[in-house]
N, C-alpha and C positions, 0 to 999 in steps of 0.2 A: 504493500500500500504506500502511496505517496502521502507525505505529510502536507497539510495546507500550505506551509511555507515553501515547500518544493513546487507546489502547484503555482503559487504566485510568482516564483522565480522563473518558471517556464514561460509564463505569460510575459514577464518583463523582458526576457531574452528575445522572445519573438517580436516584441514591440520595438526594441532598440537595435537589434542586429539585422533582422530581415530587410528593413528598408535600404540597407547598404547595397542590395542586389536588385532593386526593383525597377520596373518600367513605368510608363505613363499610367496614371490612375485617377479615377474620379470618385467622389463620395457617393453615397447611396441616397436615393430619394425616399423620404418618409412614406410609409404605406398609408395612402388615402384612397378609399374605394372609388370616390368620384373621379379623382385624378387618374388612377390606374385604369379605370374603365375606358378613358379616352385613348390610352395606349393600346389596350388589349383589343378594342373594337377594330382598330386599323388592321391588326394581324388577322382577326377573324374575317374581315371583309376581303382581305387578300386571299384567304382560303388556304394558307400554308403557314407552317412554323417559321417565325422570323429567324434569320441567321445570326443575330447579335447576342441573344440570350434566351434561356429557357424561362417561361412564365410561371412554372410550377414552384419556383423558389423566390420568395419576395422578402425584402425590397429589391428593386433593380438599381444598377449603377447608372449614374448620369451619362457617362461617356458611351455606355452601351445603348441607352435610350436614344441619345443623339445620333449614333450610327444608324439605328433603325429609322429614325425620322428622316435622315438624309436619303436613305434608300427608297423611301416612298414619296419624296417631295414631288416627283413628276409622275407618280403612279395614277392609274385610272380610278383608284378608290377615293381620291380627293376630287369629288364630283359636285360639291355644293359649297355655298358661301360659308356655311357652318363648319364643314370639314376643313376648309382652308384656315378658318379662324382657329380651330383646335390645333392644327399643325403649327401655325405661327405661335400660338400660346405656349405649347409644349417646347417649341424650339427656343423661344425667348427665355423660358424658365431654365434652360440648359445651354445658354448661348455660348458659353466658353468652350463647349465641345462640338457644337454644330459647325459643319464646314461651310454652310450657306451663310449669306449675310443676314443678320438680324438688325432690326431698326433700333436707333437710339430714341430716347424720349424727345418729344417736340419742344417741351418747355421745362427743362430741368430747373430745380430750385437753386438759385445762386450759382448756376452753372456747375454745380458739383453734387447736389443731392438729387437722386433719381435720374441720373444720366441714362440709366437703363430702366425700363419700366418695372422690372422685378427686383431691383437692388436699391435699397436706401443709399448705400454707399458701397463702392468696390474699388479694388486695385488689382490690376492684371499685368504681370510681367513674366518673363521666362523663369525667374527665380521664385516668385511668390504670387499667389492668386487668392484673394479673399473677398467674400460677399457678406454683407451685414444687412439685416432687415429687422424691423420691429415685429412683435407678435402681440395681437390684441384680440380679445373676444368679450363681447358684452351682449347679454341676452336678458329679456324679461318675458315672462309668460303668465298665463292664467290657467289654473286647474281648480275648478270650483269646489271639489270635495277635499282638497289638500288644506292642511292647517295654515300653510304659508305658500304663497304663489312662488313657483320656481324661478330662480334667476341665477346668473353666474357672471363673474367678472374675472378675466384672466389677462395678464400682461407679461411680456417678457422679450426675449431676443433670440434670433436664429442666426447662426454664423456657419459658413462653409468655405472651403477653398482647397488649395494644394500648395505643396512646397517642392520646388525644383521640378515641378510637373511629374512628380513620382509618388508623393505621399498625399493622399486625400484626407480631409478631416471635416467633421460636422459636429456642431453642438447646438443644443436647443434647451432653453430653460424658461419656465413660466411660474408665476405665483398666482393661485386661484382661491376665490371664495365662492361657494356654491350652495344653493338650496335646490335639491333635485325633485323631479316628479315623484309621485308617491311610490310607484313600483321600483324605481331606481333606489330611492331611500330605503325601502324595505330590503332590497337585495344587499345593499351596503351594510345595513344593520345585522342581517342574518350572517353574513360572511365576516363582518368586522373589518372590511376593506372597501375602498372606493374602486370599482372596476377600472382597470387600466392605470391606476395610480398607486394603490397600496396604502402607504402610511398617510394618516390624516390627523388633524386636530379639530377639536370642537369649535364651531363658529356660531356665535349668537344663539346658543341653545340647541337648535336642531339643524344647523348648517355644518358644512365641511370646509376646512381650510387645508390646502396642501401645496407642496412645491414639486414641480416636475423638472427633471433634468435628464436629457438624453445626449449621447455623444458617441462617436466612433472615429477611429483612424483606420485607413485602408490603403493597401498597396499590393503590387504584383511582385512575386518572387521569381516568376518566369513569365513568358508570354502567355501561358495558359493557366497558371495557378495564381489565384487572388486570395488575399488574406484580409480579414476585417477583425479588429479588436474593438469591442464597444460595450455600451450599456444601453440596451434598446430591446425591441421585440422582433420576432421573425414570424413569417406566415408561410405555410406550405399548402399549395393547392390552387385550384382555379375557382373555387366557390365563394359564396358569401360567408360561409362558415368553414371551419377546418376541424377534422378529427385527428389530424397528425400533429400540427402545431399552429396555434392561432395568435392573434395580437390582442386577446382580451385581457390577459393578466398584466401584472405590474412589470415594467422593464427589468431586465436582469443582465448580469455581466456575462459576456460570451467571447469566445474566439471562434471564428468561422473561416473555413477554407472552401473556396469554390474552384474546382478544377474542370475546365471546359476544353475538351479535345474532340475534334471531328463531330460526331453526333451525340456525344456523351457529356453529361455534366454531373460531377460528383460533388455533393455538398456535405461537409462535415461541420458539426456545431458541438462545442464543448462549453457548458455553462455552469455557473454557480448561482443557485436560487435560494430563496428564503423559505424554509420548511414550515415555520410557525412563528407566531407573534405573541409577545407578552402584553397583557391588558391590565389596566388599573381603572376602576370605576367605568368599565365599558368602553374604553378607548385605548389605542396603542400607547405604550409607555416605553421608556428607555430600557435598554438591556441588550446583551449580545444574543440576537435571535439565532436559533438553530438553523444550520444551513444544509442544503442537499445539492447533489451534482447530477447533471443530465448530459448524456452523450447521444448524438444523433447522426446517422449516416443515411444519405439518400442518393441513389444512382438514377439519374434521369436519362432517357435516350429518345431521340427522334427516330421514328420508324417511318420511312417514306417521307413524303413532304408535309403531311397534315396530321400525323399521329404522334403523340408523346406519352410515354409511360415512365413512371417513377416507382422504384422499389426502395423501401426504407426499413430500418430497424433502429430502435432507441432503447435506452436503459436509464432508469432513475434509481439513484442510490444515495444512502446517507453517509457514505464514506468515499473518499477519492481512491480510485482503482487505476493503476497505471495501464492495465490491459485495455481499458476502454479508450485510451488515447490512440489506438491503432486506427487509422482512417479507412482501412480496407477490410477489416475483420467483420465477420458476422457476429453481432453482439450477443445474440442468443446462445451461440456456441460457447463464447467466453464465459457467460454467466453460468452455463451448465457445467463446464469443465472445473470451475472453482467451487461449485456448490453454494454459491451465494444466494441470498433471498431477494436479490435486486429485481426491480420491476422492469420487464422487457416488453416492448410493443413491436409488432411487425405489421407490414401492410403494403399497400400500393395506392397510387393515384394515377390519373391519366386524363387526357383530353383528345378529342377527335374532331377536327374541323372538316366535317364530311362533305359540305359544299360551301363555297364562299358565302359568308354571312351567317352560317349556323355552326354551332359547336355543341357537342355532348361532352360531359366531364363527370368525374366521380372519384370516390375514395373508398377504401376498405381498411379499417384499422382493427387489428386483432390483438386482444388482450390476453386471452388464454384459449388453448385448443386441446380438447380431448376427443379423439375421433368418434368413438361410439356415442358420446353425449352431444357432440356438434351436429351429428346427423340423426339424432333421435333414436339410436338403436337400443340403448340401455334405458332410455326415458326421455321425455320431452321437456324442453325449456329448462335445461340445467343451469344452475347458478354459475357454473364454470364456462358456460356458453356466452362469452363476453366479447362484444365487438361493436363498432360503429360503422355505419354505411351512409354514403352520400351519393346521390345521383342528380345531375343537373343538365339544363339545356339553355343555350343562349341563342338569340335570334336578333341580328343587327338589321336595321332598316326594314322593319316589319312591313310586309305587303308593299314594299317599294317606297314607303314613306321615309324620307331622308331623316336620319338622326332620331328615329323612333326605335328604341331597343327594348327587348324583353328578356327576362331571365326567370326561370322556374327551377326551384331546388327542393329536394326532399332529403331530410336527415333523420336518422334514428340511431339510438344507442341503447343496447340492452341493459337491464339492471346490473349493478355492481361493476360495470366497465369503468376503468380508470381508478377504481379504489384499490387499496392494498391492505394486507394483514399486518404489515410492520410499520412502525412509526416513520414518518418523514419520507415515504416512498410513493405516496399517491401522486397522480398526474396533476399537480397543482403547483402554484407559486404565489406566495404572499396571500394564502387563503382564498385564491380564486382559481378556477379551472384553466389549464393550459390549452384546452381545446374549445369545446362549445360552452357558452355561458350557462346552459341548463345542466351541465355535467353528464348525467346518464339517466336511464329509465324514462325516455321520452321519444316522441315521434313528432316531426315538424315539417310543415310545408311553407315555403317562402316564395312569393312572386314579386318581381320588381319590374316596373315600367319606367324607362328613362326617356325623356323627350327634350330636345333642344331646338325649339322652333325658330329662335333667332340666335345669333352668335353668343350673346352675353347672358342668356337666360337658360337655366337648366331646371326642368321639372322632374321630380322623382316621386313615384308612388310605390310604397312598399307595403305588402300585405303578408301577414304571418298567422299561421294556425298551429298551435302547440297542444299536444296531449302529453301530460307527464304525471308521475306519481310522486307525492310528497310524503314526508315523515310527520307523524302527529306530535312527536316530541324529540328531544335531543338523544334519548336512549334507543329509540327505534330506528332501524335502518332497512328501508325498502330498496336501496340500491341507487338512489339518485344523487346523493351528496357525496362528491368525490373525497371529501375530507374525512369521512367516517371509515372505520375498520370494517372490511367486508366480512369478517368472521364474527363480529359482535352486533347484537341487537337485531338480527335478522329473524322475522317471524316465520319464515318458510324453511323447508328442508332443501335438499339438493335439487329437486325437480319442481316444476310447476311455477317457475318465475317468469312473468310476462311483463311487457312494457305497459306502464301505467299502474302497476300494482302499488298499493298503499292508498293514500288519499288522492283520488283521481281529480286532476285539474285540467281544465280546458281554457286556453287563452286565444282570443281572436284580437289581433291588433293591426291597425293600419296607420301609416304615416305619409302625409302628402307634404312635400317640401318644394319650395320655389327659391332658387338662388340666382341672384342677379349680380354680375361682376361689374362694379362701378369703375374700378381701376384694376390693374394687374394684381391678382390674388387678394383683392379687397372686395368682400361679398356682403350683400344684404340677404338674409335668409328669413323667410316666413314659412311657418309650418303648422300643421294640425295633426295631432295624434289622438286616435280613438283606441281604447283598450277595454276589453270585457273579459273578466275571469269568472268562470263558474267552477265550483268544487263541491265535493261531498260534504265538507264541513261548513259550507256557507248556506244560509237560509235563502238568500237571493243573490243574483249576479252582482259582482263588484265591477262598477263601470267608472272609467276615467276619461275625461276630455281635456286635452292639453293644447293650448294655442300659444304660440310664441313668435317673437320677432328678435332677430339677432344681427349683430354686426361683427364680422370677423376679418382679420387681416393676417395672412400667413398662418392660419390656424385651421386644423382639421375639424370638419363639421362633426359634432358629437352624435353618437349613434346609441339610441336607447331602445333598440329592437331586441329585447330579451325579457 
């Protein structure tokens, strides 16, 4: 076993020594579903996998995105005024890597501020490149049945750049005060963590105050091997959700290798995560929180021009194990050879652009496999029959209507998936799931309609239907809460475990959002959310209506669809 001090030394050596041998490198683009949709739809409209990067591993590098944008600048898929606007917008956002000319601002302030539409200030030379911009978010809303109307105020700074055109860097930090919609507040109270943020302080009685800080350094050690050392999130897959690794939990420390050769991309991630949190009077308090360690290997491959498959294995452990640092090994084999109780996940993901404009995608994440129980030979619905499945469909320019896009997705996870019988080995970080917000023991349908009728206006309608089983108390475990021990508190035996067991809940939720971009990356958002929950322990349906208006500047639009 490696001691934690050795682990930190290995990271520091990678950080300081590897850049001595690197090539040109760009920082990574924060994962924003609205932003990434504009990139992915161009690929789907082309009807083939783009040659610059694999979309199954997110986030993307800026120089890779710029390479793709250059390749489609004169392509037939840019066929409307809105398409041209999106191409120009993405190019302007990554202008330092785009080979085509991008425009300067028409009226920069004092001839030095906002010389480029997307940069408050920048400096660009062969030795050093830096871009600085403010981050701002202010929203106010009305939810009639909430004790306090939701609102949020965030402000901060984002900075990115490169040194010697070899080492890319990115940092982002904000300070926020928030009063959440009722269901988000309940979720935070139940888990003891703000989704996507983790640590928080009490604000004005029932509000939350928290500080967000993200950052990474990235570089190439060869033409085909890229390294990123950072504190952020990762996302694997093509869907709205992910059963492999999602961006829902708190950011974590990681080292990531991306090796892209010919039609293959190997992604290796080694992380240190927060296993649990200490609380005092119901809120996080100081202390050295217990840690855990996560290793992830995914091999993605392009098959033909329009099919991509990815095969992955991952392991969660409460101790650092040198064997898990092997980037090519099958992690399940290592875990078995050593007889460790570490939690291993296996599975695959894929996409198929079967005709230009349409894509099928999916995932399968396997937690445990016993042949006779998986196929129902010894009995049906075994507790050890644990997996998550996703199937999805994307349709760009529906029925020939330009920039009208549709996505349909189905997700389900059987009871006790992602739970573990040993402390600090569940598939979680900072008391929130690493995959789907619901954890397990649920079935979900999601439909998304995106329409961009004019260049600066984006309309998004998201509909969600969930069926899930909840626990009546902290001692009972029906298999949905990933933080609970899968061997404790279970009311069932080995067989007869079905999705929705426990207190059955049904949630129907819709969100209609209109975003208008006044200036580059400065948006006005107006949205309405309707949520209705029925449950066996409710006398009548629980209904919420949430109407809000927001101003955001270089800020990711919050997502409360869970």
